[in-house]
N, C-alpha and C positions, 0 to 999 in steps of 0.2 A: 199317355197323352203326349209326352215328350218324344217318344219314338215315332208316333204318328206325325208329329210336326216335322221331324227330320225327313221322314219319307216323303211327305208332301212337298217340302222345299226341294228335295232332290229331284222329284218328278218335274217340278216347274223350272228348275235350273237356277234357283236363287241360293247362294251360299249363306250359311248362318254366320253372322258377325260375332266377334267376341263381345262379352257383356260390357266390358269397359268402353269399347268403341261405340256401342249402342247408347250408353249413358252420355257420352260426349256428343253424339249426334242429337240426342234428345235435348241436351242442354243448349246446344247451338241453335236448334229450332226454337226453343223457348226464348232465347235472347233476340233472335231475329223478329219473332212475332211481337215480343214486348217492345222492341225498338219501333216497329211500325205503328203499333197501337199508341205508344207514347208520343211519337211525332204527330200522329193524327190528333190526339187529345190536345197537344200543345197548340197545334194550328187552330183547332176549334176554340180553345180558350182565348187565343190572341184575336181571332175574328170577333169573338164576343166582346172583348174589351174595345176593339177599334170601332165596331159599328155602334157601340154605346157612346163612344167619344164623339162621333160625328152626328149622333141623333137619329140613326137609321137602323136601330137594332130590330125593329119590327119587320123591316124588309128582309134582313138576314134570317129571322125566325120563319117568316113565311116561305122563303125559298127553301130553307132547310126542311121544313115540314112537307113541302111539296115533293122534294126529292125523296125524302123518307117514305112518303106515301106511295110513290111510284116504285121505289126500290122494293118495298115490302109487297105491294100489290101484285106487280108483274113477276117478282121473284117467286111469290107463293103460287101464282097462276101457273107459270111454266114448271116450276119445281114440283108443285102438287100434282099436275097432270102426269109428269114423268114418273114421279114416285108411285102414283096410283097404277100406272101401266105396269111398272116393274113388280109391284106388290101383288097385283092380280095374276101376273105370270107365275110368281112363286106359289101363290095359294092354290093355283090350278095346275101345278106341275104334274106330270104323269107318274104312275107308280114305278116306272123303270128307273126313277131317280136313285132309289136305294139299291136296286139290283146292279145298276151300272157302277155304283160306288164300290160294291163288293167285288165286281169283276175286275176292276182296276185296269181295264184295257182301253177305256175311252180317253182320247187326248185331252178333253176338257174336264176330266174327272177331278183333278186337284182344285180347279176353280169352282166346280159344283160343291166340293167338300167345304171350301172356305165360305161360300155363300150360305151353306146349310148351317154352319156354326154360328154365323151372325147375320142372318138375312135382313133384319130390321136396320142394323147399323150400316150394312152395305147399301141398301136402298136409300137411306137417308143421306149417306155420304155422296152418292152419285147425284141424286136429285138436288141435294143442297148445293153442291158445287155448280150445277147447271143453273139453279135458281139465283145464286149470288151473281154469277156472270151476267145473266139476263137482267137482273135488277140493276146492276151497275150501268148497263147500257140504257135501260129504260129511264133511269132517273134524270138523264140529260134532257128529257122532253118535258120538264116541269112547266115550261111556258105554254106548251100545247094544252096541258091539263088546265092551267089557270085561265087561259083565254076561253076554253070550252065552258068553264064554270061561270065566268064573269062576263063573257062577251055578249053584246047586245045587237041592236039593229043598225044598219047603215041607212035605212030609209030609201034604199034603191033595190029594185028587183031585177033579176037576170032575165033576158029576153026569151030564153028557151023554156025553162021550167017554172019561172015565176017565183022562185025563192028569193028571199032577201039576201043581199050580198054577205051579210053576217053569217049565214049558214055555211058559205064556202070558206070563209077565212077563220071562223071560230069553231064551228062544229065538225065540218068534214075532216079536217086534219086529225081530230081526236078519234073519229070513227075509223079512219084509215089506220091509225096507230093501233087501236084495239084489234082490228082484223089482222094486221101484220103479226102481232104477238100471238094471236090464236094460231096462225099458220106455223110460227116457230114452235109453239108448244106441241101442236099435233105432229109435226114432222119429228121433233125430238122424242116424243112419246112413242111414235111408230118405230123409230130406230131402236129405242131402249127396249120396247116390247119385243121386237124381232130378236135382239141380242139375248134378252132374258129367256125367251122361249127356246132359243137354240142351245144356250148353256144348260138349261134345266131339262132339256129333252123334249120340249113341246114341238120342236121342229127338228127333223132328222134328214140328213143328206148322205147316209151311208148304208150300203147293203140293201137288204130287202125292206128295211124300215123307213125308207124315204117317204116323207109326208109330214103332216102336222096334225096335232090333236084338235078336237072340237073346241076346246077352250082357246087355243091359239087362233084358230080360224075365226071364231066369234070376236075375239078381242081385236085382231087385225082388221077385220071387216068394219067394225064400229069406228075404228080410228080412220080408216080410209074414207068411209062414208061421211064422217064428221068433217074431214078435210075438204071433201067435195062440196059439202054444204057451206063451209066458210068461203070456198071459192065462188059459190053462187052469190053469197053476200058481197064478195069483192066485185063481181060482175055488175051487181046493182049499184054499188058506189062508183064504179068506173063511169057510169052514165054522167054523173055530176063532174067528175074529173075531166071529162072531155072538153068542158068549157075553158080549161087551161091547157088545151092540147098544144103540142109543138109541131103537129103534122104539117102546118102551112108555113112554118118559119123557113126562111127569113122574110117571106112575102108579107105575111101579117100574123097576128097572134090569135090564139083561141080556136074554137071549133070552126071548121069550114063546111062546105057543102057535103063532102064525103063523110065527114065525122057525124053530121046530123042525119043524113039520109042513108047512110050505110053502116057506119060503125055503131051508132046509137041503136038502131034496130037489132044489129048483131049481138049487142050486149044483152038485150032483152031475150033474144033467142037462146043465147048461151046460158043465161040465168035459168030459163025454163029447162034446158037440157041438163044443166048441172043438178037441179033439184030432182029431176027424173032419174039421173044416173046415181045420185046418192041413195034414192029409195031402192034402186036395183041392187046396189052394193050391200045395203042393209039386209037384203034377203038372204045373204050368205050366213046370217045368224041362224036361220032355220033350214036353209038348203045347202047340202053338202057339196053340190056341184059348183066349183069356183069359176067355171067358164063363163057363166052369166055375168057375175060382177066384173070379170076381166073384160068382157065385151063392152060393158057399160063404161069402164074407164077408157077403153080404146075409142069408143064413140065420142066421149068428151074431148079427147085429144084431137081426133079427126075433125070434129065440129069446130074446135077453136082455130084450127088451121084453115079450114074451108070457109066457115062463116065469119070468123074473126079476122082472117088475113086475106084470102084470095078474093072474096067478094068485094070488100072495100077497095082492094087494089085494082080490080077490074073496073069498078065505077069511076075511080080516079083517073085511070088511064084512058078509058074509052068514052067517058061522058063529060067529065069535068075539064080535063086539060084542053080539049079543043075549043071549049067555050068558057074558059076560066074567068075572064073579066066580067061576064054577065052572071054566071052562076055563083060566083063568090061575092057578088055585090052586097047582098044584105048582111053577110058575115063580116065583110070589111067595115061596113057601117057600124056594126056592133063593136068591133075592135077599136075603131077610132073613138067612139063615145066612151067606152070603158077605160081606155088608156089615158085619155085626157082627164077623166075624173080621178083615176088612181094616182096620177102624178101632179094633180092640181094645176093643169095647164089648159083648162077649159075656158070658154068665153067669159065666165064670171071672174076669171083671174088674169086673163091675157087680153091685151088690147092690140089689135093689128092696125097699122097705119101705112098708107101708101107713101113711099118716099122716092123722089125722082133720082137721087144719086148725083145730081148736078145742082150746084148752088144757084139760087134765084135772087138772092139779095147779098150785098156786100156785108161781111161780118160786122163792121163798125155800126151798121144801121139796124142790127138785130140785137136787142137788149140781152137776150139769153146767151148770145155768142160772146158778148162782153164778159159775162160771168164765166162761161166755159173756158175761154182762152186765158183769162186771168188766173184760173185755178188748174191749169193743165199740169198734171203730175209729171215731174222729170226724174225723181228718185225711184229706183227700182228696189223694192224690198228683198228681192231674190239675189241681188248682187252686193248690197252694201253691208252685209253682216261683218265682214272683216274690216271694213272701214270703221264701223261703230266700235268694234273690238279694239282696234289699234288706237283710236282717238279717245275712247271713253272707258277703256278697260280698268285703268287705275292700278290694279294688282294682277299678278300672274294667275291668281285663282278666281278671277272674275271673267265672265265672257257673255256673249249673246248667242241666241240660237242661230243656226245656219240660215234660216229664212226669217226675216223680220215681218212686221205686220203693218197694215194701213188702218187708221181710224181717224175720226174727226172730232174737233173740239171747237167750242165757241170762244174766240179770242177777240176782245174789244167789240163784241157784237157781231163779229163776222165768223161764219162757219169755214173752217180750214181743215184740210186733210194733212195728217202727219204720218211719217214713218215712225213706228213706236216699238219699244222693246224694254225689257227690264234687265238690269245688270245682275246676273245670277251668279251664284257660286258654282264653280266647276270643280268638284272634288277630285276628279282624275287629273287635274292640272296641278295639284299640290305636289311639292317637291321636297326632297331631303327629309328633314325632321318634321315638316308639315304633315307628312304621311303617317306619322306615328298615330296609333289608335286614339290616344287621348286628344291629340290635335285634330285629327280628321273628323272625329265624331262628337267632340264636346267643345272645341274651340272654333273651328271654321265651320260654322253651321248655317250661314245665311248670306244672301246677296244684299245689294245696297243700291236702290234707286230706280226710278223710272226715267227713261231717256226718250225724247221725241225730237223729230226734226221736220220742219215744214216740207211737204213733199214737192212743192213747186219752186224751190229756190235753193241756191247754194251760197257760200260765203262770197265768192267772186268768180267771174268768168275766166277760163283758161285762155290766155292770149298767146301763149308761146306757140309758134309755128315751126320750131326747129326739131320737132319730133320727140323731145323729152318733156312731156307735159307734167311729169312729177317734180320738175325742178322748181315749181312755184307752189305756194300754199293756197291753191285755188281749186275750185270745183268740188269742195267738200260740203257736207251738210252743216247747217246752222243748228246747234243743239240747244234744246230746252231741257235742262236736267233738273230732276227733283230727287235729291238724295239727302243723306244726313248733313253734308256740308251746306247745301243750299237751304235746307230746312232751318239750320241755325242762323244763316244770314238773312233769311226772309226773302230771298230772290228766286222765287219759284213762279214761272209762268203758268204751270199747271200744278196748283198746290196739292201736296201730299202730306197727310198727317203722320203716316207710318210707312217710311220708305224701305223697311227691311223685308227681304224676300226669303221666306222659309219654304215656300212651295212653288215649283216651277218646272218647266220642261227640261232645262239643262241640269238642274240639281238632281232630278230624278234619274238621270243617266248613270249615276254612281251605283256601284255594286260592291257591297250591299248598300241599300238606300235607307239610311236612318241617321238621325242626329239626336243626341241626348242633351237636353237643355234644362235650365232652371236648377234650383237647389244650390247648396253650398253657401258659405258665408260671404264670399266675394264674387263679383262678376267675373265670368270666365270667357265668354264668347268674344271673338274678335269683332270689333265694330269699326274702329278707325285706328290709325297708328298711335293715337294718344288716348284711346278710350276702350273700355271693355263693356259688355252688355249682358244682361240676364233676361232671358225670354219671359214675358209676362202674359202671353196669349192664352185664350181659353182652350185652344186645341192641344192635342197631344195625349198620349196614354200614360197615366202615372206608372212610374217604374221604381218608386222608392221602396215598395214592399218586397220582401224576399220572394214570395211566390211569383210575382211579376218579373223580378230580376232573373230568377231561374228559368222561367218560361221563355224569356227573350234570349237568354244565353243559349238555351237549347235550340231555339229557332234559328239563330244566326251562327251557332257553333262558335261562340265567342266567350271565353272565360273572363275577359276583362269586365264584362257587364256584371259579373258576380263580385269581383275583387276590387274594382276601381273605386277609389275614394272620391272621384269626381261626381259620383252619383249620390245624391242626398235624398232625404225623405220626401222632398217636394219636387224631385226631378221628373221630367216627362220625356218620353221617346216619341219622336216624330218620324213616321214612315208612310209609305204610299203617298209620295209627295208629287207625283205627276198629276196635274189637274184632270187630264182625260181619264187616268186610271181611277181617281177618286170618284168621278161621276159614274164611270162604268160599274164600280163596286157598289155604290149606293143605289144605282138604278140599272141592274143587269138586263132590264127589258128594253133599254135604249141602245142605239148605235150612235157613237159620238163622231163628230166631224174631226178630220185630221188636223185642223188648224185652229187650236185655241189661241186667243189673243188677249193681251193685258189691257186694262182700261182703268183710269182713275175715276172712281165713283164715290161721291160724298167724302172725298179726301182719303180714300183707301184704294190700294191697288188690288184689283180683282181680276181673275182670269175668267173670261167669258167663253163657255164651251157650247157650241151648237149640238143639239141632240135630236135624233130622228126616231120616230116610230115607223116601223115597216113590217110588212108581212108578205108572204108569197101565197098565191092561190086566188088572187082577185080575178073573177071570171072575165075572160076576153081581153085582159090587159097584157100588154107587152112586158116581158121580163127585162130587168136591168140589174144594176149592182151599185152599191155605194162605195165600191173599191175604185178610187180614182185611177190607180195604176192600171187596172183592167180596162177602164174606159179609154184612157189615153193610148194604151198599147193594143187595144182591140183584142184582148185575150179572150179565150173561150171561157165562159162562165161555168163555175162548178155549183151544184145545188146549194151548198151552205151559204154561198154569197149572193144568191139570187133573191130578188125582190120583185113584186108586182104592184106595190103600193108603198108610198112614202109621204111623210109629213114632217116638217120641222116644227113640231108642236111644243118643244121644250127648249128654253134657254137656261143653261146652268151657270152658276157662278161659283168660283172657288177663291176664297180670300187668300191672298199671297202671304199674309202674315200668320194667321191662325188656322188656315185650312178649312174654314167653315164652308160647307157645301149647301147650296140652295138650288132647288128646281122650280122654275117658273113656267106656268102654262101661258102660251101666247096664241094658241089656236083652240077655240071652244067648239069646233065642228070637226073633231077627229074621233070617230068611233073607237079606233084602236086605243088612243090615249084614255078615253072614257073607261074602257075595259080595264086597263092597267091601274087607273086611279081607284077602281073598285077593289082590285087585288091588293093594292098598297094604299089604303086611305090615309090621308094626311101627309103623304110624302111629297106632293106637288102643291106649290103655293098658287093661288088664283091670280089672274091677270091684274086685278086691282092692287095687288101687293107690290107691283113693280113700280119703283120710283121713276119720276120723269127723267132724272139724270141717267139712271141705268138704261132706261129704254132708248135714250138718245145715242147710246153706244152700240145698240144691236145692229149687226150687219146681216145682210142676206147671205147665207152660207155658201161657200164655194162648192162644197160637195153636192148639195141639192141643186145648185145652178148647173153643175156639170151634167147631172142626170137629166134634168129638165131640158137642157140644151140638146142632148142626144135624142130625147123623145121628140122635141119640137122639130128636129131636122126632118122627120117624116110626118108627124101627126099635126103639122099645121095645114096639111092638105085635107080638105073636106070631101071632095068628090071621089067616090070609090074607084071609078075607072081610072082617074088620074093617079090615085094612090097606087093602083095595081101596076101602072106603067112605070112608076118611079121617076117620071120626067121632071116633076116639080119638087123632088126631094132636095134637101140641102145637105151640106157636110160641114163638120167642124174643121176649120182650116188647121193645117199643121203649123207648129210654132216656127216662124221664120228665123228665130234666133237660136234654135236648138237643132243640132245635127242628127239627133236620134229620131226625128220625124214624129214626135209625140204631138198631141193636140195643143193648140195655142191655149194657154190658161186664160180664164176670165180675169178682168182687172177692175179694181175699185177706182172710181173717178168721181169728181164733182162736176156736175153738168148744170148749165143754166136752165131755168124753167120759165116758160112764158108767164108774164105777170108777176114775177117774184124777183127780188134782188138777192135772195139767198140761194146758193147752189143746192142741188139735190145730190145726195150721196148714193151712188148706184154701183151695182156690180154688172159689168157689161161684157159683151163678146160679139165678135163678128161671125157671120155664117157665109159660106160660099156655095156655089152650085154643086150638085151631086157629082162627085169625082171630077170637079173642075176647080179653078182658082179664082174665078170672078166673083165679086161680092154679090150676095143675094139678099142678105138681111142683116139687121143689127138688133141684138136682143139686149135689153137692160132690165134689171130688177131693182125696184126702189127699196132703200133701206131707211128712209125717213120715217119717224114714228107715225105721222099722220097718214102716210100712204104705204106702209110697210107691206112688202110682198107683192105689190102690183107689178106685173110684167108688161113691158111695152116692146112690140116688135115693129121695126121699120122695114117694110118690104120694098125692095128695089124692083123696078120693072124688068121683065125678061127680054124685052126687045132692045135694050141697050146694055153695054158692057162697062162695068165699073171694076177697076182693078181691086183684087183682094189683097190681104196682108202679104202673102208670099210674093206676088207680082210687084207690089209696092216696095218690098224689101229689095228685090232684085233691081228695080229702077233706081232706088236711092243709092245703093252701094256701087252701081255702075256709072253713076253720075261722074263726070270728068273731075270735078273738084274733089269729090269724096274719094275716088279711086287714087288720085294723085297724092292727097295728104295721107291717106291710109298707108301708102307705100312708105312714107317717111315715119309715120307713127309706129309701124310694126318693127322698125329696126331696133327700137329700144323699149317698146311697150307691148303689153298684151292687151288686145282690144276685145271688149265685150259689148254687145248690143243689148240695151235694156228693153223693157217691155214696149212693144209696138202698139201704141194706143190708137184706137179708131174713135173719132169724135164727130158726131153729127153737128154741122154748122151751116150757116148761110141759107137757111130755109130750104134744105134739100141736098146740100153738099156734104162731102166726107173729108175730114182732115185727118191725116195720119201724122203722129208725132212719135219719134223714137230717140231716146237719149243714147249717146255713145260714151262708154266709160273706158278709160285707159288705166293700165297698171304697169308700172316700171318693171322691166325684167330684171331680176336680181343678178348682180355681178359679184356679190360677196356672199360667203356661206351664212353669215349672221344677219344679213340684210332683211328688212321687212318692208314689204310694199302692200298697197291696198288700193282698191279702185277709186277713181275720182271722175266726176262728170267733166268731160272734155268738150264735147260737141253735141249739138242738137240737130236732128234731121226732121224735116217736115215735108209732106207731099200733099198736093191738092190738085184735083181735076179741074182744068180751066173750063168755065161754062161755055165759052164761045166755040173754041176749036176742038174741045175734047182732049187736048193734050194734057200731060201731067207736068206740073211745076214742082221742082224740088228745091227746098231751102236747106242750107247747110252752114252753120255758124256756131260760134261759142255760146250764144244765148238764144233762147226761144224768140225773143223780140227781133233779133237780127234775122233769124231764119224765116220768121213770118214776114218780115219786111221784104225779103227777097221774093216771096211768093205773092203777097198781096199789096205791098207798098207800105210806106211809113204809118199810115193811119191805123192799119191792123197791128203792126208791130208794137205800137204804143199800148195796145190792149194787154200785152203780156207783162206789163209792169203794174201789178196790183198795188193798192195803197198799203202802207205799213212802215214807211221810214226809209232812211238811207242805207247804203251798204254797211254791213257789219252788225246791225241791230238784229234781234231775234227774228223779226218779221220783215227784214229788208229784202228788197228785190235784187237778184243778181243780174237782172237784165240791164244791159248797156251801162256798165259802170264808168264808161268814158264816152265822149262823143264819137260816133261812128257814122261814116258816110256809106250807107248800104248801097250795094249795086242795084241797078234798075232791075225790076222784075222781068224775067224772060223765061220762056219754056226751057226746061232742062230735059235732056242733056245737050241741046243745041248750043254751039259756041260761035261767036262772030269770027270771021277770018282774021288771022293774025293773033288772036287772043291766046290760042292754044300754044303757039310757038313761044310767045312771051312768058306764059305760065311755066312751060317746060324749062325754059332757060333759067328762070328764077329758081325753080325747084332743083335743078342740077347744081346751081351755085350753093343752095342751102345744104344739099346732100354732101357736097365736097367739104363744106365747112364742118358739118356734123361728123364726117369721118375723121377730119383732122382733130377735132375735139376728143373724139373717142380714143384715138391713138394716144393723145396726150394723157388722158385719164388712165389708160392701160399702163403706160410707162410709169406714171406716178404710183399706181398700185404695186407694180413689180418692184419699184425702188423702196417700197415701204413708207412712202411719204403720206 
């Protein structure tokens, strides 16, 4: 036997390795496999512990069971079919198998000999490897399986086949998945059978013996015939998939005239041809002439090209295109109705109002305008992160996220919007000995405090006109802080019972992301410079036991977890500390919004995370994406990111102290959510469990608004012919403050409501004409509990022109006053324009408000600068002449006075106390004689010369001061 082995290896060309080397290789292979298995087992064990800690272990078990079911099911399906094909090829091998082995002249003889020695093991090894690979791929489709098992009805039928929409979003994807895996199994089985018959002599390509045995012919014919039958089934399912066709994009979505009147009949014809061809191929089982099944296969290919391709192409080019507007009309109507329903922008959720675009009443005489102007937001959360950090950081290891958030609170009976953030720990900012493992993971474990600043005021107006706005302590937020220090003093405007932050966006950026808390005889965690703290929250995985310590030590490759004395019997480990990540882990069937925000609810700081249910395949609905970057940059969508239905049906909260995750249902009319609630019973809390205080902090999510805004840009049009011509389409304006030409982001604002003294908290955005810059509409979504989710669209007339955001931005920065002072400011400051707000006022008018922030250019290596509000720009279209007035001043009140006169300027001073108090108004901190209102940029004769003369004098004085400063720095003074 040994001699035969050597001969066999020599023929194949594989040298025999020494026995010692073989043992080393075997040992190495065992170690590698054991390491992989151990890592997997540790990961499973840690997941078991974590999901148990957060109370969602049933979700983890359900997902795991679903994945295992698909892995085993499709692995056995594909592997079993492949194994069966190979085993049949071996069992029906020709007699020449043994003779060829004796002859020793066949080039595949050694391989035949190896298979003959262990045929079962060889077949199992090949089929098993294929089955494992296919099972690993299939298990990722666990959501398709669960929606098929639990999906219900939408209560809507498609206009073509009359099926409920649930068939297309719950059932059809599963049927397609099964058909696709049958294709894979049959193709692999055919290839495996072909190879096996060739190796075993059933197929010969040499000499006079060219041909194949009866067994090979029968087996291959059955596989090809089965493949064609599955193809027939695919043709049948293709009929339903036509309703999500892309053939008419970008004109409209779904099946068009050609799809319904040419492609659909062609699929039925091809289905019949495929069934006929499969029957012909099966005749090869009894008929030895292979030309007949070959002709059947050729007929199917030819038919698919002629019937499935050329015929629809001819119909489209010769019949549809010359009369497209009329012939596509009923299908455009279907597309409009389906898209509006899929994205919740139908008439039941969206109210359209005609809006003239020109004011008809003075703002002081409109009660709603009084509220709107008094609550005009001046602080931009996208700019002020570094200002918050510099002024409220306290320690080097604390910071705020790069983008802050907007929320509202009831203060003294008045609803006010605030720029909000929490002071989080920044582990990567730890320095020197702070970075030691003990300090990093057991001492510096949490942040401290909730910080809010009224969004419509600063501490004082910047009056310096010499170009160096940073020279005075003005233009900065007025902070309302709730942290450990203010908790002890009792001076909290927004009371917080537990200000410590263990879970947050910034904390989670650490790598690795974990903290070990609790245990020990003495408090260990840093709290303040004079106090230590011991975590007492319910969250966290126990790590005091040796099995858990070993598991986490292996997981993080950290030996200190095993040997550190800082870990006691009662210690816990906190990980997965990103609020979004925690929600995505406990609810993998949801898509989370990119912008969680902190809120104080019942005295605790919680992160509120908006979550979406979404699916693809809604018949006739336009495809979109929840990827805001793709929307803003108009990227080509890839299938994994595509959706054709979305609802913000879940609001999730994550407690910033103990990490508790809760999912709340806010939409009781979402069939997709209903299906998932059947899959994971008890994981979602009903709407009545939401407290009034929590509900008061719910915001309409920016991600959903961005998607709906893109949809409404087209689908506000009802008339099919008008839709086809695209003349009435809108566009999302580009952000006038961003040079990358991305879409202008929506903005949260407080707007006055008719008949109410309380402002309405809305997410709003402007729309311009299709590929134009003139304002066409104003969209706002209500976030108030009583009217949450209602969308209002103010439609401007098409026969008049109202400047849009980009045009207004150009008008404002080209104003003589703005341009002149900007030249001075840019000498020593970096200028940033804040969010350009579009506000409906004056019973038909549009007021634009834009804050201007300055930041001193650093002249020393260790200097630190941060943005401050320096000026406010406003713009308004004059009702009589149609000209545009521009206001530019240190305060909103002064800027409005320049545009409307003193009566309106006074509206910008809301009640709340004098300068310096938490709710003080920054407007007009000293008597100011505002200039008379006049259209801008017109300037009276002589005024420009006087202004330039004064600016030149200021510029000369500024240069002299700068030279003096430079000389002082050079001398070391």
